[in-house]
C-alpha positions as CSV (number, residue, x, y, z in Angstrom):
1,M,0.0,0.0,0.0
2,Q,1.4,3.4,-1.0
3,L,0.8,6.1,1.6
4,G,1.9,9.0,-0.6
5,F,5.0,10.0,1.3
6,E,7.9,11.2,-0.7
7,D,11.4,10.2,0.4
8,L,13.5,13.1,-0.7
9,T,16.7,11.4,0.6
10,Q,16.4,9.1,-2.5
11,T,16.8,12.0,-4.9
12,E,18.9,14.5,-3.0
13,E,21.4,14.0,-0.1
14,W,19.9,15.8,2.9
15,H,21.7,16.5,6.1
16,F,20.1,17.1,9.5
17,A,21.2,19.6,12.1
18,R,20.0,20.4,15.7
19,L,20.5,23.2,18.2
20,D,20.1,22.2,21.8
21,R,18.2,24.1,24.5
22,D,21.3,26.1,25.5
23,G,21.9,27.1,21.9
24,L,18.2,27.9,21.5
25,Q,18.5,30.2,24.6
26,N,21.6,31.9,23.3
27,L,20.0,32.4,19.9
28,A,16.8,33.8,21.5
29,E,18.9,36.4,23.4
30,R,20.8,37.8,20.3
31,P,19.9,41.4,19.7
32,A,18.4,42.3,16.4
33,K,20.3,44.6,14.1
34,S,18.9,48.1,14.0
35,G,16.5,48.8,11.2
36,I,15.3,45.1,11.0
37,A,12.0,44.0,12.5
38,V,10.6,40.5,12.5
39,R,6.8,39.9,12.9
40,A,4.3,37.2,12.5
41,G,3.3,36.6,8.9
42,A,-0.1,37.8,7.7
43,E,-2.4,37.0,4.9
44,S,-1.2,40.0,3.0
45,D,2.4,38.5,2.9
46,C,1.5,35.3,1.1
47,A,2.1,36.5,-2.5
48,E,5.6,37.9,-1.7
49,V,6.4,34.7,0.4
50,M,5.4,32.5,-2.5
51,K,7.9,34.4,-4.8
52,M,10.6,33.8,-2.2
53,I,9.6,30.1,-1.9
54,H,10.1,29.7,-5.6
55,G,13.4,31.6,-5.4
56,L,14.6,29.2,-2.7
57,A,13.4,26.2,-4.7
58,S,15.2,27.5,-7.7
59,F,18.4,27.9,-5.8
60,E,18.1,24.4,-4.4
61,K,17.2,23.0,-7.8
62,L,13.9,21.7,-6.5
63,Q,11.4,23.8,-8.4
64,A,9.4,20.7,-9.5
65,Q,8.7,19.9,-5.8
66,V,6.9,23.2,-5.0
67,R,3.3,22.1,-4.9
68,I,2.0,24.7,-2.4
69,N,0.2,27.7,-3.8
70,E,-0.7,31.1,-2.3
71,D,-4.2,30.0,-1.2
72,Q,-2.8,26.9,0.6
73,L,-0.1,29.0,2.3
74,R,-2.7,31.5,3.4
75,R,-5.0,28.8,4.8
76,D,-2.1,27.1,6.6
77,I,-0.6,30.2,8.3
78,L,-4.0,31.4,9.3
79,A,-5.2,28.0,10.6
80,S,-6.3,28.0,14.2
81,A,-4.1,25.0,14.9
82,N,-1.0,27.0,13.9
83,L,0.3,24.1,11.7
84,L,2.9,26.4,10.3
85,K,4.4,29.6,11.7
86,L,5.5,32.3,9.3
87,F,8.0,35.0,10.3
88,I,8.6,38.0,8.2
89,A,11.7,40.2,8.4
90,E,11.2,43.7,7.1
91,R,12.9,47.0,7.1
92,S,11.6,48.9,10.1
93,N,11.1,52.2,8.4
94,S,9.4,51.1,5.2
95,G,7.9,47.6,5.8
96,E,9.9,46.3,2.8
97,I,10.0,42.5,3.1
98,L,13.6,41.3,3.4
99,G,13.1,37.6,4.1
100,Y,11.0,35.0,5.8
101,A,11.2,31.8,7.9
102,L,8.7,29.0,8.2
103,A,8.7,26.8,11.2
104,F,6.5,24.0,12.8
105,D,6.5,22.0,16.0
106,E,7.9,18.5,16.1
107,F,8.0,15.9,18.9
108,W,10.7,13.5,19.8
109,P,11.3,11.2,22.8
110,S,13.7,14.0,24.0
111,G,10.8,16.5,24.0
112,R,9.1,19.2,21.9
113,G,11.1,21.0,19.3
114,V,10.7,23.3,16.4
115,C,11.6,22.4,12.8
116,L,12.9,25.4,10.8
117,E,11.6,24.4,7.4
118,D,12.7,27.4,5.4
119,V,14.8,30.5,5.9
120,F,15.2,32.8,2.9
121,V,16.7,36.3,2.7
122,Q,16.3,38.3,-0.5
123,P,19.7,38.3,-2.3
124,A,20.2,42.1,-2.0
125,H,19.8,41.9,1.8
126,R,22.1,39.0,2.6
127,G,25.0,39.6,5.0
128,K,23.1,42.4,6.7
129,G,21.7,40.7,9.8
130,V,18.4,39.6,8.3
131,C,19.1,35.9,8.8
132,S,20.2,36.5,12.3
133,A,17.0,38.4,13.1
134,L,14.9,35.6,11.7
135,F,16.8,32.9,13.6
136,S,16.5,34.9,16.8
137,A,12.8,35.5,16.4
138,V,12.0,31.8,15.7
139,A,14.1,30.9,18.7
140,R,12.3,33.4,21.0
141,D,8.9,32.2,19.9
142,S,9.9,28.5,20.1
143,L,11.4,28.8,23.6
144,Y,9.0,31.2,25.3
145,N,5.7,30.8,23.5
146,R,5.8,27.1,22.3
147,R,8.0,25.7,25.1
148,C,10.4,23.9,22.7
149,H,13.7,22.3,23.9
150,F,15.5,22.3,20.6
151,M,15.5,23.5,17.0
152,S,16.2,21.3,14.0
153,L,16.6,21.8,10.3
154,C,17.7,20.0,7.2
155,Y,19.9,21.2,4.4
156,L,21.2,19.8,1.1
157,A,24.6,18.3,1.5
158,W,26.1,20.2,-1.5
159,N,25.1,23.5,0.2
160,S,28.1,23.8,2.6
161,A,27.6,27.6,2.8
162,A,24.3,27.0,4.4
163,F,25.7,24.7,7.0
164,D,28.5,27.2,7.7
165,V,25.7,29.7,8.6
166,Y,23.9,27.1,10.8
167,R,27.1,26.2,12.6
168,H,27.7,29.9,13.3
169,Y,24.5,29.8,15.2
170,G,25.4,26.7,17.1
171,F,23.8,23.9,15.1
172,V,25.4,20.5,15.1
173,D,25.1,18.1,12.2
174,I,23.4,15.0,13.4
175,T,23.1,13.2,10.1
176,G,23.5,9.5,10.6
177,S,23.5,9.7,14.4
178,D,20.9,8.9,17.1
179,S,18.4,11.7,16.5
180,S,18.2,12.5,20.3
181,K,21.9,12.8,20.9
182,S,24.9,14.4,19.3
183,N,28.4,14.5,20.7
184,G,26.9,13.1,24.0
185,R,24.5,16.0,24.4
186,I,20.8,15.3,24.8
187,F,18.6,17.5,22.7
C-alpha cells in the first residue's frame, strides 16, 4: 500500500542539524540589528512569500517539488491549529520584506522542538543581519511561547555555505546519528 510519502533522501542528499536548549536560549537572546523588524506573517504577505519560496526552490534545484500555492499557504498560516508559523523580516522604516522563515513544532522522545523548514533572505539583503534576526525571532517564539527544547533543520549536502551559517548559530550536524543525541549532548 502506498501512503503518498515522498522520500527526498532518495533524490537529494539531505543532512540534519540540531540546536540544543542552551543554543536555543543563546539564539533567542541575540539582539536584532537596528532597522530590521521581525513579525508574524499575515495573509497579505502570502504573495511575496510565494515568490521567495520559488526563489529558494530554484536555488536548491527543487522547483518541481513546489506544490503549495498562495491559497494553501494563506490557509495554513491562518489555521487555528498553527500548523505552520510564518515569520517576516522587514525594514523597520518602510515595511519592505527582506526575508522569511517557516517553522512548525515537532515531537521526539527527548521533547518538543521546532523544525525550521525554510529560511530565505532576499539576495540584495544577505549579510546584513536579516538571517540572524529571523533565527532569533524563531528561537524566542519557540522557547518562550511554544516551550520547545531544541530547533532542527535539514539542508542539502552540497550547500556547505548554508551549514557554515547554521554552525555559526550553534547547530550540530546529526546526520546518521541517534536523533536524540549528538556529541553526547541530549537534545
